[in-house]
C-alpha positions in Angstrom: -31.2 10.6 -3.5 -27.6 12.4 -1.6 -25.0 9.8 -0.1 -25.6 9.7 3.6 -21.6 8.6 4.1 -21.0 12.3 2.3 -24.2 14.7 3.9 -23.0 15.5 7.6 -23.8 19.0 8.6 -21.7 21.5 6.6 -20.6 23.3 9.9 -18.8 20.2 10.9 -16.4 19.9 7.5 -13.6 21.5 7.7 -13.5 22.0 11.5 -11.1 21.9 13.8 -12.5 18.5 15.1 -12.1 17.6 11.4 -8.7 18.3 11.1 -7.9 16.6 14.7 -9.8 13.3 13.6 -7.4 13.8 10.5 -4.0 14.0 12.1 -5.3 10.8 14.4 -6.1 8.6 11.4 -3.0 9.6 9.6 -0.9 8.8 12.8 -2.6 5.1 12.9 -1.7 5.0 8.7 2.2 6.0 9.4 2.0 3.7 11.9 0.0 0.8 9.9 3.0 1.2 6.9 5.7 1.3 9.5 4.5 -2.0 10.6 4.0 -3.0 7.0 7.4 -2.0 5.7 10.0 -3.2 8.4 10.1 -6.5 7.5 11.6 -5.8 4.0 14.7 -3.4 5.9 15.2 -6.8 8.0 14.9 -9.2 4.8 18.8 -9.7 4.7 18.9 -10.2 8.4 15.5 -12.4 8.3 17.4 -14.6 5.8 20.1 -15.5 8.5 17.9 -15.7 11.3 15.4 -18.2 9.9 17.8 -20.3 7.4 15.7 -19.9 4.4 16.0 -19.4 0.4 14.6 -16.6 -1.0 11.0 -18.3 -2.1 10.7 -19.0 2.1 11.9 -15.4 2.6 9.0 -13.9 0.2 6.4 -16.4 2.3 7.0 -13.5 5.4 5.9 -10.9 2.3 3.3 -12.9 0.3 1.2 -13.7 3.6 1.5 -10.5 4.5 0.0 -9.0 1.3 -2.5 -12.1 0.9 -4.2 -11.1 4.1 -4.4 -8.0 3.8 -5.9 -8.3 0.3 -8.2 -10.9 1.6 -9.1 -8.5 4.0 -9.8 -5.3 2.5 -13.5 -6.1 1.3 -14.8 -7.5 4.6 -13.1 -4.2 6.3 -14.7 -2.0 4.0 -17.9 -3.6 4.2 -17.6 -3.6 8.3 -16.3 0.1 8.1 -19.7 0.7 6.1 -21.7 -0.7 9.2 -19.2 -0.1 12.6 -17.5 3.1 11.5 -13.4 3.3 11.6 -12.6 3.8 15.0 -13.9 0.4 16.1 -11.4 -0.8 12.8 -8.2 1.0 13.1 -7.8 0.5 16.9 -8.5 -3.5 16.7 -5.9 -3.1 13.8 -3.3 -1.9 15.7 -3.9 -3.9 18.5 -3.5 -6.7 15.7 -0.4 -5.2 14.7 1.1 -4.8 18.3 0.5 -8.9 18.9 2.3 -9.3 15.2 5.4 -7.5 16.1 5.4 -9.2 19.5 5.2 -12.6 17.5 7.9 -11.4 15.1 10.1 -10.3 17.3 10.3 -13.9 19.7 10.3 -16.0 16.5 12.7 -18.8 15.9 11.3 -20.0 12.9 9.9 -19.6 9.9 6.4 -20.5 10.6 6.4 -18.5 13.8 7.5 -15.6 11.8 5.2 -15.9 9.2 2.2 -16.2 11.9 3.1 -12.5 13.0 3.6 -11.0 9.8 0.1 -12.4 9.1 -1.0 -10.3 12.0 0.6 -7.2 11.1 -1.2 -7.9 7.7 -4.8 -8.4 9.4 -4.2 -4.7 11.4 -2.3 -3.3 8.4 -6.0 -3.8 6.7 -8.0 -2.1 8.8 -6.2 1.1 8.6 -6.0 2.7 4.9 -9.4 2.2 4.1 -10.7 3.7 7.3 -8.8 6.7 7.2 -9.9 7.4 3.8 -13.4 6.9 5.3 -13.1 9.6 7.4 -12.4 12.2 4.6 -15.7 12.5 2.6 -18.0 13.3 6.2 -15.4 15.7 7.6 -14.1 17.1 5.0 -15.1 19.1 1.7 -15.3 17.7 -1.3 -12.9 20.1 -2.9 -10.5 19.3 -0.1 -10.4 15.5 -0.4 -8.3 14.7 -3.4 -5.3 16.8 -2.1 -6.0 15.2 1.7 -6.2 11.7 -0.2 -2.4 12.6 -1.1 -1.7 14.1 1.8 -2.7 10.5 3.9 -0.4 8.9 1.4 2.7 10.8 1.8 1.9 9.9 5.6 2.3 6.4 5.0 5.6 7.0 2.8 6.7 8.9 5.8 6.2 5.9 7.7 7.8 4.0 5.4 11.1 6.3 5.7 11.2 6.0 9.6 11.4 1.9 8.8 14.2 3.2 6.1 16.2 5.2 8.9 15.1 5.0 12.7 14.7 1.3 12.8 17.2 0.0 10.2 19.5 1.6 12.4 18.0 0.4 15.7 17.8 -2.7 13.6 21.7 -3.0 12.9 22.8 -1.4 16.4 20.7 -3.2 19.0 19.6 -6.5 16.9 16.1 -8.2 16.3 14.3 -8.4 18.9 14.6 -5.6 21.1 13.5 -3.3 17.3 10.5 -5.2 16.2 9.9 -4.1 20.2 10.1 -0.8 19.5 7.6 -1.3 16.8 5.1 -2.9 19.0 5.5 0.0 21.2 4.7 2.5 18.4 1.4 0.9 17.2 0.3 0.5 20.7 0.7 4.3 20.6 -1.5 4.4 17.6 -4.2 2.1 19.2 -4.8 4.4 22.3 -4.8 7.8 20.5 -7.3 6.0 18.0 -9.6 4.5 20.5 -9.9 8.1 22.3 -9.8 10.5 19.9 -11.3 9.2 16.6 -15.1 10.0 15.7 -17.1 8.1 13.2 -18.6 11.3 11.8 -19.9 14.6 13.4 -22.8 14.8 15.9 -25.8 14.3 14.0 -25.1 12.5 10.9 -26.5 9.5 9.9 -23.1 7.9 7.8 -22.9 4.1 9.4 -25.3 0.8 8.3 -27.9 0.3 10.8 -27.3 -3.6 9.8 -24.9 -6.2 8.7 -25.8 -9.6 7.3 -24.9 -11.8 4.3 -27.6 -10.4 2.5 -26.6 -6.9 2.8 -22.7 -7.5 2.1 -24.0 -9.1 -1.3 -26.4 -6.2 -1.9 -23.5 -3.6 -1.1 -20.3 -5.7 -3.1 -23.3 -6.2 -6.2 -23.9 -2.4 -6.4 -20.0 -1.6 -5.9 -19.1 -4.5 -8.5 -22.0 -3.2 -10.8 -20.1 0.0 -11.4 -17.5 0.4 -14.2 -15.4 3.2 -12.1 -14.6 0.4 -9.1 -13.5 -2.3 -11.7 -11.1 0.4 -12.8 -9.9 1.4 -9.8 -9.1 -1.9 -9.1 -7.3 -2.2 -12.1 -5.5 1.1 -12.1 -4.4 0.3 -8.0 -3.4 -3.4 -9.5 -0.9 -1.6 -12.1 0.2 1.2 -11.0 1.2 0.2 -7.4 2.8 -3.5 -7.4 6.3 -2.1 -9.2 6.9 0.6 -5.9 5.1 -2.2 -3.5 7.0 -5.0 -4.2 10.6 -2.8 -4.0 9.9 -1.3 -0.6 8.4 -4.8 0.9 10.8 -6.9 -0.3 13.0 -7.1 -2.8 14.6 -3.5 -2.5 18.1 -4.5 -0.3 18.3 -7.8 -1.5 18.5 -6.0 -4.8 20.5 -3.0 -3.8 23.1 -5.1 -2.0 23.3 -8.0 -4.3 22.8 -6.8 -7.9 24.2 -3.1 -7.6 27.0 -4.0 -4.9 25.9 -1.8 -2.1 26.3 -2.1 1.2 23.5 -1.3 4.3 24.1 2.0 4.8 24.1 3.0 0.9 21.2 0.8 0.2 19.0 3.3 3.3 20.1 6.2 1.7 18.5 4.9 -1.8 16.0 4.6 0.1 15.7 7.1 2.3 15.7 9.1 -1.3 13.0 6.8 -2.6 10.5 7.2 -0.1 11.6 11.3 0.5 10.7 11.6 -3.5 7.9 9.5 -3.0 6.9 12.6 -0.3 7.6 15.1 -2.6 5.5 14.5 -5.4 2.7 13.4 -4.1 1.0 17.0 -4.2 1.9 16.9 -7.6 0.1 14.0 -8.4 -3.1 14.9 -6.1 -3.1 18.5 -7.9 -2.9 16.7 -11.5 -5.8 14.2 -10.7 -8.0 16.8 -9.8 -7.4 19.2 -12.7 -7.2 16.8 -15.3 -10.3 14.4 -13.6 -11.5 14.0 -17.4 -8.4 12.2 -18.0 -7.2 10.3 -15.2 -6.9 6.9 -17.4 -4.2 8.6 -19.6 -2.8 10.1 -16.6 -2.2 6.6 -14.8 -0.8 5.1 -17.6 1.5 7.8 -18.0 2.6 7.3 -14.8 3.2 3.5 -15.0 5.4 4.1 -18.1 7.2 6.6 -16.4 7.2 4.1 -13.1 8.6 1.2 -15.2 11.1 3.0 -16.7 13.1 3.4 -13.8 13.1 -0.4 -13.6 14.0 -0.7 -17.5 17.0 1.9 -17.1 18.5 -0.6 -13.8 17.6 -4.0 -15.6 19.7 -3.0 -19.1 22.4 -1.3 -17.7 25.3 -3.5 -18.0 27.2 -4.4 -14.1 26.5 -2.3 -11.5 25.1 1.0 -12.6 26.5 4.5 -12.0 25.2 5.6 -8.0 23.0 8.3 -9.3 21.4 6.8 -12.0 20.4 3.7 -9.3 19.0 7.1 -7.3 17.1 8.6 -10.6 15.8 4.8 -11.0 14.3 4.0 -7.7 12.9 7.8 -8.1 11.0 6.8 -11.0 10.0 3.7 -8.9 8.5 5.4 -6.1 6.4 7.4 -8.7 4.3 4.5 -8.8 3.2 4.8 -5.3 1.6 8.1 -5.2 0.2 8.0 -8.8 -1.6 4.6 -7.5 -3.7 6.9 -5.1 -5.9 7.8 -8.2 -7.4 5.1 -8.1 -9.3 6.3 -5.1 -10.3 9.5 -7.0 -12.3 7.1 -10.0 -14.0 5.0 -7.2 -15.2 7.9 -5.3 -16.4 9.7 -8.2 -18.2 7.5 -9.5 -18.7 5.3 -6.2 -22.8 4.7 -5.7 -24.2 6.0 -3.0 -23.6 4.2 0.6 -21.3 1.6 -0.4 -18.2 4.3 -0.7 -16.2 1.2 1.9 -17.0 -1.2 0.2 -16.0 0.4 -3.7 -12.7 1.3 -1.9 -11.7 -2.2 -0.2 -12.6 -3.8 -3.7 -10.3 -1.2 -5.2 -7.5 -1.3 -3.0 -7.1 -5.1 -3.3 -6.1 -4.6 -6.6 -2.5 -3.0 -5.6 -1.7 -5.7 -3.0 -3.2 -8.7 -4.8 -0.6 -7.7 -7.8 2.3 -7.1 -5.2 1.6 -10.8 -4.1 1.8 -12.3 -7.3 4.8 -10.0 -8.2 6.9 -11.2 -4.7 6.5 -14.7 -5.7 7.4 -14.7 -9.1 10.6 -12.5 -8.4 11.1 -15.1 -5.5 10.8 -17.7 -7.8 13.0 -17.0 -10.4 15.5 -16.7 -8.5 15.0 -19.9 -7.0 14.8 -21.5 -10.2 17.9 -20.3 -11.7 20.2 -21.3 -8.6 18.5 -24.8 -8.4 19.3 -25.2 -11.9 23.2 -24.0 -11.6 22.3 -21.3 -13.8 23.4 -18.9 -10.9 26.1 -19.2 -8.8 24.3 -18.1 -5.7 20.8 -17.6 -4.3 21.0 -14.0 -4.7 23.5 -13.6 -7.7 23.4 -10.0 -9.3 23.1 -11.2 -12.6 19.7 -13.3 -11.4 18.0 -10.1 -10.5 17.6 -9.2 -14.1 15.2 -11.9 -15.1 13.5 -12.4 -11.9 12.4 -8.4 -11.4 11.8 -8.3 -15.6 9.4 -11.2 -15.2 6.3 -9.0 -13.1 6.5 -7.6 -17.0 3.5 -10.4 -16.9 1.7 -8.4 -14.2 2.2 -5.4 -15.9 0.7 -6.7 -19.2 -2.4 -8.0 -17.7 -2.8 -4.5 -15.7 -2.5 -2.2 -18.4 -5.0 -4.3 -20.5 -7.2 -4.6 -18.1 -7.1 -0.5 -17.5 -7.6 0.2 -21.0 -11.0 -2.1 -21.3 -12.2 -0.9 -17.7 -11.5 2.7 -19.3 -13.8 2.0 -22.3 -16.5 0.4 -20.1 -16.5 3.9 -17.9 -17.1 5.9 -21.2 -19.8 3.7 -22.2 -21.6 3.9 -19.4 -20.9 7.8 -17.9 -19.7 9.8 -21.2 -16.4 10.0 -23.1 -15.0 12.7 -21.0 -15.1 10.7 -17.8 -12.0 9.3 -16.9 
């Protein structure tokens, strides 16, 4: 039986309307990632504004990521029922509210509420934009367009690294987050007015939504080992780059590598530019070596983790070129994590594409949540025990970030197990 999510009229696929829909969706995702990563740029200022320790500061990103991850499956189910237009628009409105709340916050609790709203709005964006691709574009275009969506997100991060960071340092906390709220408002208006869920005459949405239909959709998605493999690929690949960008990059670069804010921003700019530059290559490799994606994923993991290994093992401050090289290697994890969705799309059962994508997308953010917490916890424990003279002591970052290796080990073992399960069901050359 044909998949109702991927069988609109062939005349509508790759049409000018399709490209307009994609442009609006990508703008919404650009905004979502800019909102998501803005706090990471402001983490040093946030520590002063809210007078909190490392674990308290990590609470902002932890709650944001927790909400994001928890909402992925509900969003996947809702988008299969109501379509991307409503969810992307509502998500952008939630991010407006979140950034306004953060701008006005005077305490940790008030600030965390703002980040929770940002996380909720962000959660409604990526899965919905990815849901638009197979509806409006031909199958051969989708892997590269998936990477294009990821690249757009990287540009959103670049916006937070350069213009937002400059505004933060020149105008201060409140004006900076008000500007971010305005960007989210523009995304909300354009999404609500221009997005379309599907071409005319195409049937792509479920007729109803109920607890029993949700259980059925999730059951169908989870019974497919390709969905589970997609989860673990996203879990294992994305977290190193995600935790770096969302939380620990600026504290690490400034305290462990002795950089000033301008130098740290320059490193993060190169980090994002490298992300954007390498994404098309990752997309081409995923499409060309579709039957070897697990090997490709593990290779990317090894390259990305080697970036951290070099920085953590280098005695004292690493030379500036080494810091840039390490950041670029870590950056590979973000475009490589998109391979998870190529895997899910390849094996997803008909009619549950949104649910399966949402389930897979939980992986990277669940791992990021664990890694952010573990890093902050180790920093606090070392300082509390008197083993590091300050909370963000440069040497304390070595064991704190190395502790993320536990997350990497769990994910790697799960990928190997998931790959074996997919190959048993779909053939030895399936992934």
